[in-house]
C-alpha positions as CSV (number, residue, x, y, z in Angstrom):
1,M,-36.6,-29.1,32.2
2,N,-32.8,-29.6,32.5
3,L,-32.7,-30.5,28.8
4,I,-34.5,-27.3,27.9
5,K,-32.0,-25.2,29.9
6,K,-29.0,-26.9,28.2
7,S,-30.5,-26.3,24.8
8,V,-31.2,-22.7,25.5
9,K,-27.6,-22.2,26.8
10,K,-26.2,-23.9,23.7
11,W,-28.4,-21.7,21.4
12,A,-27.3,-18.5,23.3
13,A,-23.7,-19.5,23.1
14,M,-24.0,-20.1,19.4
15,M,-25.7,-16.7,18.9
16,V,-22.9,-14.9,20.8
17,V,-20.2,-16.6,18.7
18,A,-22.1,-15.8,15.5
19,A,-22.5,-12.1,16.6
20,L,-18.8,-11.8,17.5
21,G,-17.8,-13.4,14.1
22,M,-20.0,-10.9,12.2
23,A,-18.6,-8.0,14.2
24,S,-15.0,-9.0,13.4
25,V,-15.8,-9.5,9.7
26,S,-17.5,-6.1,9.4
27,A,-14.6,-4.5,11.1
28,A,-12.2,-5.9,8.6
29,D,-14.4,-5.1,5.6
30,G,-13.2,-2.6,3.1
31,D,-15.3,0.3,1.8
32,P,-17.2,-0.6,-1.4
33,D,-17.7,3.1,-2.0
34,V,-14.0,4.2,-1.5
35,K,-13.4,7.5,-3.4
36,Q,-11.4,7.4,-6.6
37,E,-9.0,10.1,-5.2
38,V,-8.2,7.9,-2.2
39,R,-7.5,4.9,-4.4
40,N,-5.3,7.0,-6.7
41,V,-3.2,8.3,-3.8
42,A,-2.8,4.7,-2.5
43,A,-1.9,3.5,-6.0
44,V,0.9,6.1,-6.5
45,K,2.3,5.2,-3.1
46,L,2.3,1.4,-3.8
47,L,3.8,1.7,-7.3
48,K,6.6,3.9,-6.0
49,E,7.4,1.6,-3.0
50,R,7.1,-1.8,-4.7
51,K,9.1,-3.1,-7.7
52,D,8.1,-5.8,-10.2
53,V,4.4,-5.6,-9.5
54,S,1.1,-5.0,-11.3
55,L,-1.5,-3.0,-9.5
56,L,-5.2,-3.4,-10.1
57,Y,-8.5,-2.0,-8.9
58,V,-11.0,-4.9,-8.4
59,K,-14.6,-4.1,-7.7
60,G,-16.1,-6.2,-4.9
61,L,-12.9,-6.7,-3.0
62,V,-14.2,-5.8,0.5
63,C,-13.1,-8.6,2.9
64,P,-10.0,-10.8,3.4
65,S,-11.8,-13.9,2.2
66,C,-12.1,-12.2,-1.2
67,A,-8.5,-13.0,-1.7
68,I,-8.9,-16.8,-1.6
69,G,-10.5,-17.2,-5.1
70,I,-8.4,-14.5,-6.6
71,R,-5.2,-16.1,-5.2
72,V,-6.2,-19.5,-6.6
73,K,-6.9,-18.2,-10.1
74,V,-4.3,-15.4,-10.5
75,G,-1.5,-17.2,-8.6
76,K,-1.3,-19.9,-11.3
77,L,-0.6,-17.4,-14.1
78,P,2.9,-17.8,-15.6
79,F,4.2,-14.3,-14.9
80,V,3.2,-14.2,-11.2
81,D,5.9,-14.6,-8.6
82,S,4.0,-16.9,-6.1
83,T,6.9,-16.7,-3.6
84,R,6.1,-13.1,-2.7
85,Y,3.1,-12.0,-0.6
86,K,0.5,-14.8,-0.4
87,R,0.7,-16.8,-3.6
88,G,2.0,-13.7,-5.3
89,I,-1.1,-11.6,-4.3
90,D,-1.4,-8.8,-1.8
91,M,-4.8,-7.0,-1.2
92,D,-5.9,-3.8,0.4
93,T,-9.6,-4.1,1.1
94,K,-9.8,-0.5,2.2
95,T,-8.9,0.7,-1.3
96,Q,-9.9,-2.4,-3.2
97,L,-6.4,-2.6,-4.7
98,L,-4.8,-5.8,-5.7
99,T,-1.0,-6.0,-6.0
100,I,0.4,-8.9,-8.1
101,A,4.0,-9.8,-7.7
102,L,5.7,-10.3,-11.1
103,L,8.6,-12.6,-11.8
104,P,11.8,-10.5,-12.5
105,G,11.6,-9.1,-16.0
106,A,8.1,-10.4,-16.6
107,K,5.2,-8.3,-17.8
108,A,1.6,-8.9,-16.7
109,N,-0.7,-10.2,-19.4
110,V,-3.8,-8.0,-18.9
111,G,-6.1,-10.4,-20.8
112,E,-5.1,-13.3,-18.6
113,L,-5.6,-11.2,-15.5
114,D,-9.0,-10.1,-16.7
115,K,-10.1,-13.7,-17.3
116,A,-8.7,-15.1,-14.0
117,I,-10.2,-12.4,-11.8
118,T,-13.6,-12.7,-13.6
119,N,-13.5,-16.5,-13.2
120,A,-12.8,-15.9,-9.5
121,G,-16.1,-14.1,-9.3
122,Y,-14.8,-10.5,-9.2
123,E,-14.9,-7.5,-11.6
124,P,-11.5,-6.2,-12.6
125,A,-11.9,-2.5,-13.3
126,E,-8.5,-0.8,-13.9
127,W,-4.8,-1.5,-13.8
128,Y,-2.4,1.2,-12.9
129,S,1.0,2.3,-14.0
130,L,3.3,5.3,-13.4
131,E,4.3,7.3,-16.4
132,N,6.7,10.2,-15.8
133,G,5.7,10.0,-12.1
134,K,2.0,10.4,-12.9
135,L,-0.6,7.7,-12.3
136,K,-2.2,6.2,-15.4
137,A,-5.3,4.1,-15.0
138,T,-6.4,1.9,-17.9
139,A,-9.8,0.1,-17.9
140,F,-10.0,-3.6,-18.4
141,A,-11.8,-4.8,-21.6
142,S,-14.5,-6.5,-19.5
143,A,-15.0,-3.2,-17.5
144,K,-15.4,-1.3,-20.8
145,K,-18.1,-3.7,-22.0
146,S,-20.1,-3.6,-18.8
147,K,-20.5,0.2,-18.9
């Protein structure tokens, strides 16, 4: 009887820990249906605040663990400044925006970014730039093919 009580207590404790873990993950999750207008406002703000970066919209970026595979793949690219952010990558799961720190004077290679993000299991959708103070969104080649 004592063994059964101990087993039930262990099972109950594991369920509580699992439930708490799920609650904290869902609280940190981003919004997979974030409106384009919200993303655009955030993109303009980030591009005005940060220098030497490339800013991307990546579909499926909804939790902090999404960053792991992307950091591994994108952080190895030759134009990424891995000393900034975490391995050169900063993510905002609320807007699904990925900020990539660039080495001074370097330009992002969009084809390499597309391939690295796709190989990490995510779908790169657009990259952003400011032209004359206005946001310009350009679709990745892989995003154009999937439409």
